[in-house]
N, C-alpha and C positions, 0 to 999 in steps of 0.2 A: 504492500500500500505507499511505504513511503517512498519508493523510488518511483511510481506512478503521479505523485504530486508535483516532486519537482522536472519529470521529463514537460515538455511542452506537447497539451493536448491537441491533435488533429481536428476536435472539434474547435470550431470556434466560438469563443463567448461574444456578451453581445455588446455596443455600445451607444451609447445617446450620442446626435450630431452634436450638439455642446453641453460635456459633461460637467460644467462647472455648476451644476446646481445637483443634488440627488435626484436620483429618479423617483417620480411618484408613485404614492400609493393608487391612486385613483383611476390609471393608466392600464392596472396589473388586470392580465388574461392569462386563462390556463392556460400551461404548455404540457403536455403530456413526453415531449419526450427528454431524456436525460442531461441534466446538466452538469457539465465538470465544474466545479464550485471547489473553492479553499476548505479547507479545514478550520472547524471553530479554532478559539482562539487557545480555548479550554485542553483542548483535543495535542494542541501543538505544545501547551505548555509543560501537560504531563510528562514524568519522566518514561526514556525508550529504552529500554535496556538492548533492545535488538539494534538499535542506532550506533552506527561504530562514524568512523571518519570520514564515510560519505554519507553525511547531514542531511545528503538533498531528500532521503528519507519523510522528515519529518515536514520539508516546507512543504505549508498550505500555502501553495501559490497555484493558480489556474490559469494558463498562459494560451493565446489564441494563436491559432496558426498565425505564422510573421505573416506580416502587411505591409506589403513596399508601396510607397507612392508612384502614380503613374507620374509620366512625363506630362510637363505643360509645355513642351516645346512642338507646337503643330506637329511640324516636319516629321517628328517621331511615332504621332501617332498612328494607329492604324486607320485603312483606307475610310472603312463606316466611321469612324469618329471625326476623321476631318470632314467628311462630307456631312454629318450633324450639324458639324460647327458652321460651317459655310451657308446653310440652308438657317440655323438659327440668327448669325448675324443678318443675313436678307430681313428675318422678319423685324428686327431690331430694327435697320433699318426704315423699315416701310412705317413700322409705328414710328418712329423720329419724325418722318417725313410731314407726317399724319399728325402729329403731335397727338398722338395716342395715349402717353405718361404724364402729360401734366391735365389733358384735356380727354376725357376718354369721351364725353357726349356728343365732341364732332360729330362722331362716325356714325352716329343714328342719326342727327340733322342733316347729313349730305344724303341719304337717301329720302329724306321726307319731301324737295320737291318732285322728284318718281314718283310717289306715293299719293303725294296729289295731283300730278298730273294724270295718273292714274284712272281718278275717282271719274272723272267726266265720262273716261269711255264705258267704265266699268256701269257707269249709272246708263249712258245709251246703250248698253246692250238689254240691262234690264227693260230701260221702259222698252224697248223691241220688243222685250217677252211679252210685254205685259199688252201692247199694243197689236200684236199680231191676232190675238184671239179678236179684239175689237175688233180689226178690219175685215176678219169671218165672218163678225156678226153685223157688220153693216150689207154684206152681199147676201147674208142671208135673211136680213130683214127684206130686203129688197124680193125674194124669193119666198123661199118659204121656210118656217122654222124646223122642219124636220131637219134639214141637212146643217143644223149649226155645230150637232159634235165630231162630224166629220170635218168639217169643215177646215176643225181644231187641227189636225194631224196632216192632212193634206193639200195639196194645191186646190183654191177655190174652184170652182167648173168655171169652163171657157164664157158659158153662156153670160154665167152672173157678174164676170168682169168685162163682157162686152157692154154689158147693159149699162154698169157702174162707169165706163170710158162715156159713153153716150152721155149721159148724165153728167157727167164734168164738163165736156165739150160744147156738147150743142143745148139743152136744152136750163133753162135758168130755174124752171120750177122745180125739175128734182133735185136739184141744188137746196130750193127749201124742204124740199122734203127730205133732206139729210141732214137739216137744222134740225128738224124732231129729234134724231137720232144723238146719244148720249152726249153731252161738251165735245170728249176726246178728241170724237170724230168731227166734230165743228172746228175745231185748232186746226187739223191738219189741212181742211179746207183753207182757213183763211191765214196760213203762214206763207208767206211770201218764201221762193226758194233762192237763197240767198247766192249770189254769185262765188263769193271768195268765202273760202273755210274759215272762220272766225276761233279763235282761239278761248274764248268763253265756255264757262260749262253748259249753259245753255243751247247754245248752237250747233253744239255738236248733236243733240238729240232730236233737235229740228231739222237735221239734216238727214239723220235718220228717218225721220218720218216721211219725206219725202220718199225718200230712196224705198222705203217699205211700195208707196205709192208707185211708181216707176214700174218696181217689179210687179205689181197686178197688171200693170195696163200690159207690161210684156206678155204676160201669162204662159211664160213658157219656163221659168226660173222655182227651183224649188224651195221651200223654206230654209233647208240649210243652205244653199244658195245665197240665197237674202241678207241670213245671218253674217255669212263670210263677209260679207259688203258692206254690211254693217261695219263690223269690227274692222275693215280696211279704212272706212269712210274718218272713225274716230279715232284709227290711228294716226289717220295723216293730217287730224285734227287737232294733237297734243304736241306734234314736237315743236312746231314755232313757240309754244309757251313755253316749252324747255330750253329749243335756243337762246330766248328773251333771256331768261333767270339765268341759266349758265354764265351769257354772256356779262352780264351785272355783276355774277360773282366771282368771273375769270380773273382777271387783270394779273400780275406778278405773284407768283405763289410764294407764301411765306417761307422763310429759311429754314430747314430741320433743328427740332429743338436741340437743346443740351439738356442730356442726362449724365449724373455720377453716379456711384452706388461705392461707399466706402472711399470716396476720393476717389475715384478711376473714371473720371469722361466712356460713356461707351463708347466703342468704335473710334475711340479717339488715335490708339498705339496695340502695340502687343500685349500689354498687362490688361485691356478688354478681354483680348483672348482667356486668360488664367483665369480672370471672374466667369465668363459666358462658360467655360469647362465644369466650375464647381457646377453652375445650375444644371449641365448636360449629366453630369455623373448623380447629380443627387435623383434624378429621373431615366437614370440607365438610358441615358441618349434620346430618349424620347423627346427630339423635337420641340411639338407644341406643347406638351405639357411642361417643358423647361421654360418655353417663354412667357406662359402662362403664369409660372411662378413667379419668374421674374418681374414679372407687369405688378405682380400681387404683392410682393416685397418693395417693388418701387412705391406705390400706395400707401402702403405700409408707413413708411417711412417719412412720408411727405404726411400721414396723418399723425404719427407719433413726435413729428415736431424735430428730428435726428439733429438739423442744423441747431438750432438752440440750445438743444440737450447737451452736446459738447459743451456750448460755452458754459451751462449751469454748473453754480458753485453747490457743489453737493459734497465737498468736504465736512469731515467735524463729524459725520455719521456712525465713528469706530468700529468700522468696516472694513480696514487694513486689514487688518489680521485673519479675517474668514475668507475671503478671494486675494491673491495677489499673483503677482509673475515676479519668478525668481529664477534667474540663468535660463540656461538653454541644455537642450540635451545633445546627444553623442555626435546628430547628424547638423544641430543649430537650429532645431525648433525651440524656441520659445514654451517656458514650462511656466504653465499656469498652476498654483494651488489651490484646493480649496478645502479649507477646514471647518466645516460645518460644529465642530465640536464647542468651538467657540462661544456658542448659542448658551454653554451651559452657563454661563455669565447672566443672572436673573437681572441684571440692572442694563445689560447689552441687549437685550431677550425685551424688554418693555421699552428701550428706546427704539427700537425696531419696528415692532408688532404690536404695539399696545392698542393701534386705531387703524383705520383704512386707511388716515391720510397718512401715517406713518408707512405704513405696506406698500402703499403707493411709493413714496420717496425710494423706498429698496429697491423696488423693481425699477425705479427711473436710476437708481445710482447702479444697479448692473450692468443695466443696457448700454449706461455710458461707459462702464469699465471695461465694455466687450467694446464699443466704438473703440476708445481709444489706441485697444490692445490692438486692434486690427490695423489702424493708422500706421502702426511701428512695421506690418509686414511689408515683405519686400515682392509685389505681385508681376515682379520682370518672368519670365519663363523659365531660367534657374534661378529663380530666387527662392526664397521660402515662405510660405503665405499658409501655414498650418499652426497650430501647436499639438502640445503633448500635456494633455489635460491630469491630474494627479488629484485625487479624491481620497480624501481622508474621511473614513467612518469612523474612527474611536471618538466612543461616547454617543455615536448617534442613535440607537434605539429607544433612550427617553424620546431624545430629540422627534422622532421622525413616528415613534406609535402613541404620541401624549402631547406633543407640542401641533398642537391645530393650527394653530396660525402661523409656524414656521414652515409646516405642510406646503398651506397653501399658498403663500407665497413665492415660496419656492418652483412650485406645481407651475405657477403663471408663469416664472420666468423662465421654467424649462421649455416651456410650450412656445413662448417667445422667441429663443434661442434658438429649438429645431425647427421652425418655420421659416425663419427669416435670417439663419445664418450657414447656409449649408456647407459643408465637405470641408470644416477649419478645423478639425481634430483629425490628427494624423493616428494619435497613437492615446488611449485609455487607460491609467491604469490606477486601479482600487487599492489601495491599502486599508491594514488595521481592520480586515473586512472582520466581522463582527459574528455570535454565533447562529445569529436568526437568520443572517444574509441568504444561505442557499436556497430556505425554502421560497424567501422573496423573490428571488433570481430567478428558479423556475415558474414563476406568475407573471412576470413579465419580460421573459426572453420569446414571448412570439411576437412581442411588438417590434425587433428590430431584423434590420436586414441581414442574408449573410454579409455584407461588406460591412457595414455596424459591427456584425460581431467580432467580425476579423480585425478589429481594431480596440478589441478589450481585453486587459489583463488585470487578477485577480490577486491579491495577498493576504493571507492572513498575518497576525501581529507579530510574530515569531520572524516573519520572513521578506518582511516591508523594506526594510531600508536594501537587503538583497537585490531585492528585485527592482527598486529602482536602481541601483546601482548599474543593471543591463541597460539601464536608457541612458542614464543619466552618471557622470562620473562623479565621484565622493564629493570633488572640491566644489561643484557647483550645487551638491544637496543639502537642504539647511540642517544645520545640527540638531534640530528637533527632529528629524527624521533620519536620524544615523551618519549625516555626511559630516564635512570639515567648516561650512561654509556659516559664518555669524557674521551680527550686525559689529559694527565699531572698529575702531583700529587694530590690525591683528599683525603678527610677524607676516603671516603668510596671508596671498591674497587668492581670487581664481587664476589668476594666471600662474601658480606654482603646481605643476603635478602631483597627484597624489599616485601611493600603490596599492594596491589590495592584495590581500592576503589572507588565508583561514591557520585558524590557529585547530589542531583537531581535536577530538575528546581526548581528555586525560593525559594529556601530552604538555610537554615547555616546548616553543616557538621561541626564535632568538632572531635578530635584528640587527645587523651590524654596518656602521657609518663611520668609513674610513675618516683620518682628519689628518693632515699634516702638521706642523710644528705653526703654533702661533697662530693658529685658527680659529675661530669661533662658531661652532656648530650649533644651530639650531635645529629641533626636530617639535612634530606633533602628530599623535596618535589617539587613536580611537579603536577600542574592540566594541563591536554592539552586542546591547544586552550587557557588556561586562561580566562580572561573575568569574573574573580571574583573577590571578595575582600578578602584580608586575614590580619592575624592577629595574634600575638603569646603571650602568659601572663601566669605566676607560679602562682598556688595555691597551698599555706601551707596548711597543714595536722592539723596543730593546729586549733582550734578554735578559732576564734578571730582574727585568722592571716588575715592580708594586700596579697591582690594580687597584684601582680608586674609587670608590663608588661614590657613583654619583644621586642616587634615589634607591631609598633600602627597600627591600620587595615587601609588598602591601598588595592586600586583597582590595580591590574595589569594587562594591556592589553594585548588582544589578541595578539600582533603584538613580544610584547615582547618574550613570549614563555621559559623564562627564569626558571633556577632553583634556588628554592629558599634555603640557609644552614644557617645554625648558630647553636649557641650552647648557654647553658646556666649552669653557675658554681652554685649549689643548696648548701646553708648554712642551710636546714633544710629539711625535708624530704616533700615532697609534690607532686605536678603534675605539669607538662606542657600540655598547653592546646593550641592548631591549630585550626584555625577558619577562614573556608571557607565560604563565604555567594554568592551564585550565585544565581542572578536574575535576567537571562536568561530563556529561554521557554525548554533549552536544559540539558539533563542532562552532566554533565561531568565525565573527569574518572581523578581520584585521585591516582597517586602512589607516598609512601613516605617509606622512611625507618630510623633508628635512632640505637645508640648504646650509651652506657656509659661508659665512662673512669675516671680513680679514680682523683681526682683533687690534684691539686698541692700541 
């Protein structure tokens, strides 16, 4: 079992798009598949008789399959991805030309003239449908009521048409007789046929009426043919209105709008390609979905007033120790630490979540922090444009199971970060994973895609520091997480490299630093978890010289977890020897570094 925990599992573990906030309970969904999760801290802390020098056994670490970031250089992308990027760029360009990002309504307004122009045509067709039966009734009245129904379906009888034609051309009395017919027929008679086709809505209808009469005179066309002619007439009547309105609206087209996101203007240069690739990857290179996501995020940023938020003064909330950036990983990604255990401080908790206004302020602070962090990234094709997120779950059971306000606030922040900041996480490392997390993870596992899961790594309390060292060098890891980096003026800086080593169970481990005459040697060292004895001495190179005790051997308790720093001014050549005596059954992680300075 022990060896299984150390080895990277082939199963992928989940990852939140922006893991700066703990995963919410409300989004939990049952997940049947088995989940590789870390062992509980209790199990890890228990003595393990079978544990030997390969202390990998007890490592409560679950590691995802190695995730390698894709290239952002267009020429290195597969052909389908290059094609998808070009399609997305074309959609963005069209949207910029039409000002769709800042003013979505114009898209609907542009269609309005067509809809309005089409109304007369539709009205004319409807009127024709209504008038056809009326014409049929006219002929029927002249002849006999028994033929009324057949006439509605078929062309009027020729005889009836002839009679009607004679009534129109020769005898005025017949016209009087038709006046007794319903007013609709009377309108047909009185409306003079205008030569030019007008663009007003009423005139196409009149033109249609006359066309019906002409068809009836002809006596050879069917009802279907009449309808086709009507459509032609109304269509011919509509274009002039369209041409007029378009002529008014045309003029010089407005220049394309300029839209920036995270400080990068869209389509301005190659950095824009890097931005667009984030959206494509977040949507599995489905171009339309990626474009819809982009438009949605641009709209949200405008609604949330991101530009004003960047200038807003939200300092003094005391949240600097909750979420903060510190150093970079081995590949150069900035590392963001999230330590929500800080909210165990009741005063800080009340100042942050006591009411809705304070919760909203916390949310704005979190988004502002994200925006400022992104502005420090390099969006060039070969630059660094993602983070490593470290989530410290220490003291989290009480926070998430019983702290309702914290859960609500972090859930809201998580949702905003997931929806509006795609593909900004290169690796997600959960440390100090509590005993209850395996069950919780099983519930939320189904929420994440395979790609997202491939970025997740979990480590229990006993393996957190070692897990961080896999991705971040010890000199870049904060001292509270087992590293060598601490605030204030120190003898060493991040630029001074550290060495990692292992102290085997039930064994002594020594480190030697050679020194020359008149040299001042400075060193610092720490054992993760300590619970070992430590001592230092100087051994001269000259034969018969005396060994000098620099630090007497003493037991350093696990609770101390301090950094040991010391120096020795050599009066002669020799070496400084550090001794670490590990009498426990667990191997220990040792990190140290040294440098020499000229002796005064």
